C-alpha positions in Angstrom: 162.2 -68.8 11.8 165.9 -69.5 13.0 168.7 -71.0 10.4 172.0 -71.4 11.4 174.7 -69.5 9.3 176.4 -71.4 6.6 180.3 -72.3 7.4 182.2 -71.3 4.9 185.3 -73.2 5.8 183.7 -76.3 6.3 184.9 -78.8 3.8 182.2 -80.3 2.3 182.2 -80.0 -1.6 184.2 -81.8 -3.9 186.3 -79.7 -6.3 185.1 -80.0 -9.6 184.1 -76.4 -9.6 187.5 -75.4 -8.9 188.8 -78.2 -11.6 186.5 -76.6 -14.0 188.1 -72.9 -13.9 191.6 -74.4 -13.7 190.8 -76.7 -16.9 189.5 -73.0 -18.4 192.5 -71.0 -17.4 194.6 -73.8 -18.2 193.1 -73.0 -22.0 194.8 -69.6 -21.7 198.3 -70.6 -20.6 197.5 -70.0 -17.0 199.1 -72.6 -14.4 197.3 -74.1 -12.1 199.2 -72.5 -9.3 198.3 -69.0 -9.9 194.6 -69.4 -9.3 194.9 -71.8 -6.1 196.7 -69.5 -4.8 195.9 -69.0 -0.9 193.5 -72.2 -1.0 196.2 -74.8 0.6 195.3 -76.7 -2.8 197.8 -78.4 -5.2 196.3 -79.1 -8.6 196.5 -83.1 -7.9 194.1 -82.7 -5.0 191.4 -82.1 -7.7 191.8 -85.3 -9.2 191.5 -87.4 -5.4 188.4 -88.8 -5.3 188.3 -87.8 -1.7 189.0 -84.3 -2.0 186.8 -81.8 -0.1 186.9 -78.5 -0.7 185.3 -75.6 1.5 183.2 -72.4 -0.2 185.8 -70.0 0.7 188.3 -72.0 -1.4 185.7 -72.3 -4.1 185.5 -68.2 -3.8 189.2 -67.9 -4.0 189.7 -69.5 -6.7 187.0 -67.7 -8.6 188.0 -64.3 -7.4 191.6 -65.6 -8.6 190.4 -66.6 -11.7 188.6 -63.3 -12.5 191.6 -61.2 -12.1 194.0 -63.7 -13.9 191.6 -64.8 -16.8 191.9 -62.6 -20.1 188.3 -61.9 -20.5 186.5 -62.8 -17.4 182.9 -62.2 -18.3 183.0 -63.8 -21.2 185.7 -67.0 -20.5 183.3 -67.9 -17.1 179.7 -67.2 -18.2 177.0 -65.0 -17.5 177.1 -63.8 -13.3 174.3 -65.2 -11.9 171.6 -62.5 -10.8 172.7 -60.1 -13.3 170.6 -58.9 -16.0 171.9 -56.9 -19.1 
């Protein structure tokens, strides 16, 4: 069965995942602009109900967050698919 490749730049997702990451990092004193770097998003965009983000933007924020977090594995929970 043919399945079309996912479009990683199409903006169809709500920004809740990104907002949650920004909130966690904010508790560690990280300003929102740092994890949003490279996404063309501003913190204010995350509060607008019509904002949509791409998978690529979510991935960029998660990669930035992993780099910026004081203790990434424990701050963001277990990584899906990983076992100890």
